[in-house]
C-alpha positions as CSV (number, residue, x, y, z in Angstrom):
1,M,129.4,97.2,147.9
2,T,127.2,94.5,146.4
3,D,126.0,95.0,142.9
4,A,122.2,95.0,142.9
5,A,122.2,92.4,140.0
6,E,124.2,89.9,142.1
7,P,122.3,87.1,143.8
8,T,121.6,87.5,147.5
9,V,123.4,84.1,148.1
10,L,126.5,83.2,146.2
11,A,126.9,79.5,145.7
12,R,130.1,78.1,144.1
13,T,132.3,75.1,144.2
14,T,136.0,74.5,144.3
15,A,138.1,71.5,145.0
16,G,135.3,69.6,146.7
17,V,134.1,72.5,148.7
18,G,130.6,74.0,148.3
19,R,130.8,77.6,149.5
20,L,127.7,79.6,150.4
21,T,128.1,83.3,150.9
22,L,125.2,85.4,152.2
23,N,125.4,88.5,149.9
24,R,123.5,91.4,151.4
25,P,126.4,93.2,153.1
26,R,124.6,96.6,153.5
27,A,121.9,94.8,155.6
28,I,124.5,92.6,157.4
29,N,123.2,89.8,155.2
30,A,119.8,89.8,156.8
31,L,117.9,86.7,155.8
32,D,114.8,86.7,153.5
33,H,112.7,84.0,151.9
34,G,114.6,84.2,148.6
35,M,117.9,83.6,150.4
36,V,116.5,80.6,152.2
37,Q,115.4,79.1,148.8
38,L,118.8,79.8,147.2
39,I,120.6,78.0,150.1
40,D,118.2,75.1,149.9
41,E,118.7,74.7,146.2
42,A,122.5,74.7,146.6
43,L,122.3,72.1,149.3
44,D,120.0,70.0,147.1
45,A,122.6,70.0,144.4
46,W,125.6,69.4,146.6
47,E,124.0,66.6,148.6
48,A,123.7,64.5,145.4
49,D,127.2,65.6,144.1
50,T,129.8,63.0,145.1
51,D,132.6,65.6,144.3
52,I,131.4,67.9,147.1
53,E,132.7,66.8,150.4
54,I,132.3,69.9,152.6
55,V,130.0,72.9,152.7
56,V,131.2,76.3,154.1
57,L,128.9,79.2,155.0
58,D,130.1,82.8,155.4
59,G,128.8,86.3,154.8
60,A,129.8,89.1,152.4
61,G,131.3,92.2,153.8
62,D,133.1,92.7,157.1
63,R,130.2,93.4,159.5
64,G,128.8,89.9,160.1
65,L,127.5,86.6,158.9
66,C,123.8,87.5,159.3
67,A,122.0,90.0,161.5
68,G,118.8,88.0,161.5
69,G,115.6,87.8,159.6
70,D,113.7,90.6,157.9
71,V,111.7,91.9,160.9
72,R,110.6,95.0,159.0
73,G,108.9,92.8,156.5
74,L,107.4,90.7,159.3
75,A,105.9,93.8,161.0
76,T,104.4,94.9,157.7
77,Q,102.8,91.5,157.1
78,V,101.4,91.2,160.6
79,A,100.1,94.7,160.8
80,A,98.3,94.1,157.5
81,G,96.6,91.0,158.8
82,R,98.8,88.7,156.6
83,A,100.5,86.7,159.3
84,E,100.2,83.6,157.2
85,D,102.6,85.1,154.7
86,A,105.1,85.3,157.6
87,G,104.2,81.6,158.3
88,V,105.4,80.7,154.8
89,F,108.8,82.2,155.5
90,F,109.0,80.6,159.0
91,R,108.2,77.1,157.6
92,A,110.9,77.4,154.9
93,E,113.5,78.9,157.4
94,Y,112.9,76.2,160.0
95,A,113.1,73.4,157.4
96,L,116.5,74.8,156.4
97,N,117.6,75.0,160.1
98,A,116.8,71.3,160.5
99,R,118.4,70.4,157.2
100,I,121.7,72.1,158.2
101,A,121.7,70.1,161.4
102,E,121.0,66.8,159.6
103,Y,123.1,67.5,156.4
104,P,125.1,64.3,155.5
105,K,128.3,66.3,154.7
106,P,130.4,68.4,157.1
107,F,128.8,71.9,157.3
108,V,131.2,74.6,158.5
109,A,129.8,78.0,159.5
110,L,132.0,81.0,159.8
111,A,130.2,83.2,162.3
112,D,132.5,86.2,161.9
113,G,131.0,89.5,163.1
114,V,127.3,89.9,163.9
115,T,125.4,86.6,164.0
116,M,122.0,87.0,165.6
117,G,118.5,85.6,165.4
118,G,118.1,84.0,162.0
119,G,121.9,83.9,161.7
120,I,122.0,81.7,164.7
121,G,119.6,79.4,162.9
122,L,122.1,79.0,160.1
123,A,125.3,78.8,162.0
124,G,124.2,77.4,165.4
125,H,123.3,74.0,164.0
126,A,126.3,73.5,161.7
127,S,128.6,70.5,162.4
128,L,131.5,73.0,162.9
129,R,130.8,76.5,164.3
130,I,133.7,78.9,164.1
131,V,133.8,82.4,165.7
132,T,136.3,85.1,165.6
133,E,137.5,88.0,167.8
134,R,134.9,90.1,165.9
135,S,131.9,87.8,166.6
136,K,128.8,89.1,168.3
137,L,126.2,86.4,168.8
138,A,122.7,86.8,170.3
139,M,119.1,85.7,170.4
140,P,117.6,89.2,170.9
141,E,114.0,88.4,170.2
142,T,112.6,89.5,173.6
143,R,113.7,93.0,172.8
144,I,111.1,93.2,170.0
145,G,108.3,91.5,172.1
146,F,109.0,88.1,170.5
147,T,110.5,84.8,171.5
148,P,113.7,83.0,170.3
149,D,113.2,80.7,167.3
150,V,115.2,79.0,164.5
151,G,116.1,76.3,167.0
152,G,117.6,78.9,169.3
153,S,115.5,77.7,172.3
154,R,117.2,74.3,171.9
155,L,120.7,75.9,172.1
156,L,119.6,78.0,175.0
157,A,118.2,75.0,176.8
158,Q,121.4,73.1,176.3
159,A,123.6,75.9,177.7
160,P,125.4,75.2,181.0
161,G,123.5,76.1,184.2
162,R,121.1,79.0,183.7
163,L,123.0,80.7,180.9
164,G,120.1,79.8,178.6
165,E,117.5,81.6,180.6
166,Y,119.8,84.6,181.0
167,L,120.7,84.9,177.3
168,G,117.2,84.1,176.1
169,L,115.4,86.6,178.4
170,T,117.8,89.5,178.2
171,G,118.9,89.1,174.5
172,A,122.5,89.7,175.7
173,T,125.3,89.7,173.2
174,M,128.0,87.1,173.4
175,D,131.6,87.5,172.3
176,A,133.6,84.5,171.0
177,A,134.6,83.3,174.4
178,D,131.0,83.6,175.7
179,A,129.6,81.8,172.6
180,I,131.9,78.9,173.1
181,A,131.2,78.7,176.8
182,A,127.4,78.8,176.2
183,G,127.6,76.1,173.5
184,F,126.7,78.3,170.5
185,A,130.2,77.9,168.9
186,D,133.0,75.3,168.8
187,T,136.2,77.2,168.2
188,L,137.9,80.6,167.8
189,V,139.8,81.3,164.6
190,P,141.2,84.9,164.2
191,A,139.6,86.7,161.4
192,A,142.9,87.1,159.7
193,H,143.2,83.3,159.4
194,L,139.8,82.7,157.8
195,D,141.1,82.9,154.2
196,G,143.9,80.4,155.2
197,L,141.3,78.1,156.7
198,R,139.1,78.3,153.5
199,D,142.1,77.4,151.4
200,A,143.1,74.5,153.6
201,L,139.6,73.1,153.4
202,A,139.9,73.1,149.6
203,T,143.5,71.7,149.5
204,R,143.2,69.4,152.5
205,A,145.5,66.5,152.6
206,D,146.6,65.6,156.1
207,P,144.8,66.2,158.3
208,S,141.7,65.9,156.1
209,T,138.6,66.6,158.2
210,P,137.4,70.1,159.0
211,H,137.6,69.4,162.7
212,E,141.2,68.5,162.3
213,L,142.1,71.3,159.9
214,V,140.7,74.0,162.2
215,L,143.2,73.0,164.8
216,L,145.9,74.5,162.6
217,F,144.3,77.9,162.8
218,D,142.4,78.1,166.1
219,E,143.4,80.0,169.2
220,T,142.4,79.7,172.8
221,P,139.8,82.3,173.6
222,A,140.1,84.7,176.5
223,A,138.2,84.0,179.7
224,S,134.4,84.2,179.2
225,G,132.6,86.9,181.0
226,L,129.5,84.7,181.2
227,D,131.5,82.0,183.0
228,A,132.7,84.6,185.4
229,A,129.1,85.6,186.1
230,R,127.8,82.1,186.5
231,E,127.3,82.4,190.3
232,W,124.7,85.2,190.2
233,I,123.3,84.1,186.9
234,D,122.6,80.5,188.0
235,D,121.2,81.7,191.3
236,A,118.9,84.4,190.0
237,F,117.7,82.7,186.8
238,A,116.7,79.5,188.6
239,G,113.6,81.4,189.7
240,D,110.3,79.8,188.8
241,T,108.9,82.9,187.1
242,V,110.2,86.1,185.5
243,G,109.0,88.0,188.5
244,E,110.9,85.8,190.9
245,I,114.0,86.0,188.7
246,I,113.9,89.8,189.0
247,E,113.5,89.6,192.8
248,R,116.5,87.3,193.0
249,L,118.5,89.7,190.8
250,R,117.6,92.6,193.1
251,A,118.7,90.6,196.1
252,R,122.2,90.0,194.7
253,P,125.1,92.3,195.6
254,E,126.6,92.4,192.1
255,A,125.9,95.6,190.1
256,A,125.5,93.5,186.9
257,A,122.6,91.6,188.5
258,S,120.8,94.8,189.4
259,A,121.4,96.1,185.9
260,T,120.0,92.9,184.5
261,A,116.8,93.3,186.6
262,D,116.4,96.8,185.1
263,V,116.7,95.4,181.6
264,L,114.1,92.8,182.2
265,R,111.7,95.4,183.5
266,E,111.9,97.2,180.2
267,L,111.1,94.2,178.0
268,S,107.8,92.8,176.9
269,P,106.2,90.9,179.8
270,T,104.5,88.5,177.4
271,G,107.7,87.8,175.5
272,L,109.6,87.2,178.7
273,A,107.0,84.8,180.2
274,V,106.7,82.8,177.1
275,T,110.4,82.7,176.5
276,L,111.2,81.4,180.0
277,A,108.7,78.6,179.5
278,A,109.9,77.8,176.0
279,I,113.5,77.3,177.1
280,R,112.5,75.1,180.0
281,R,110.1,73.0,177.9
282,A,112.8,72.6,175.2
283,R,114.9,70.8,177.7
284,D,112.4,68.0,177.7
285,L,112.0,67.8,173.9
286,P,113.9,65.0,172.2
287,D,115.4,66.7,169.1
288,L,115.7,69.9,167.1
289,R,112.7,69.2,164.9
290,S,110.4,68.9,168.0
291,V,111.8,72.2,169.3
292,L,111.3,73.9,166.0
293,A,107.7,72.7,166.0
294,Q,107.2,74.2,169.5
295,E,108.8,77.5,168.3
296,Y,106.6,77.6,165.2
297,G,103.5,77.4,167.2
298,L,104.7,80.2,169.5
299,V,105.8,82.5,166.7
300,M,102.5,82.1,164.9
301,W,100.7,82.8,168.2
302,F,102.6,86.0,168.6
303,A,102.1,87.0,164.9
304,E,98.4,86.2,164.9
305,T,97.2,87.2,168.4
306,Q,99.6,89.5,170.2
307,P,100.2,93.2,169.7
308,D,103.7,93.3,171.2
309,L,105.5,92.0,168.1
310,V,104.6,94.8,165.8
311,E,105.0,97.4,168.6
312,G,108.5,96.0,169.5
313,I,109.7,96.1,165.9
314,R,108.3,99.6,165.5
315,A,110.1,100.9,168.6
316,Q,113.4,99.1,168.1
317,V,113.8,98.9,164.4
318,I,111.5,101.2,162.5
319,D,111.0,104.4,164.5
320,K,113.9,103.6,166.9
321,D,112.4,105.6,169.7
322,R,113.1,102.7,172.1
323,T,109.9,103.4,173.9
324,P,107.6,100.4,173.2
325,A,104.1,100.4,174.7
326,W,103.8,96.8,175.7
327,R,100.3,95.3,176.2
328,P,100.1,94.3,179.0
329,A,102.6,96.8,180.3
330,S,103.8,94.8,183.4
331,L,104.4,91.2,184.5
332,E,101.8,91.8,187.2
333,E,99.1,92.4,184.6
334,L,99.7,89.2,182.6
335,P,96.5,87.3,182.4
336,A,96.4,83.9,184.2
337,G,96.8,81.1,181.7
338,L,98.5,83.3,179.0
339,V,101.6,81.1,178.8
340,D,99.5,77.9,178.6
341,D,97.4,79.5,175.8
342,A,100.6,80.3,173.9
343,F,101.8,76.6,174.0
344,A,98.3,75.3,173.2
345,Y,98.0,77.4,170.0
346,R,97.9,75.4,166.8
347,P,98.7,77.2,163.5
348,R,96.3,76.6,160.6
349,V,99.2,75.2,158.6
350,P,101.5,72.8,160.5
351,L,105.2,73.1,160.3
352,W,106.0,69.6,159.2
353,Q,103.6,68.6,156.4
């Protein structure tokens, strides 16, 4: 159990490796603004330090790397009319996501256990993304009436076939094999071998790069369930609208397709419609920074204009009654032009200043 006096991010160096450990194990290392700042400060120091050759990110405890951002705090800010306070966090978080992707030294992320939402923003853009047999990855934002962010819509857009639409709309959880198949991870290393990998990164000789070293510890994952479901996923999630996707799912003979249609009918119509468009528009954007800018406009639109975000967090995280009252309540009631309005929204403070 973490001592309350310990920092929420542990940053230390050994033998040319800068190691970052998210240190809120009781909250599955959920990310807050202070943690973003601590990570950024460490990366500042190590970027200029010629003795540091590799950065390794992991999480304290055995439950996961990072369960996501502090959505309880987000709901409190939005409900109190302080959405701009949330904007401060989003701007810092997204700048960190971009920095990880662009970092000039190898950045190795150990996505062991739960790695969702904001955790994907930290691990998903690393130069080497490692999962284990305990990994559970997801972008579950539609389940709280929201939309994938932290560059997640770029990862979803780049997934094979229509896996991105499926994962983004349903918030489905991926195991290690699924994460590799969908492009959210690079290789599987059994959890029992992670300490050995960390040691090898610090004592590397030959081979010397992280990508070569990991081959000493990796294993071939089992078959991906997502890959096995590609036929019905690709067919159904090619629909032009969420409504058409549901119709296609209902027309499929697979029980999993029908169950997926049921899931979509329970989620926020606004969140679903915006997320579908976000993933597809992300395919035409040139880089991560442009995708983050698109996401920032959308999350501020949700925070400043839409009731579903606070209601979704209440129902799923705070009260846990799992009965959100979405507004509007059905896809059929979505106002014409709602999605265009979301993408046209311009936050008062831009992401990149």
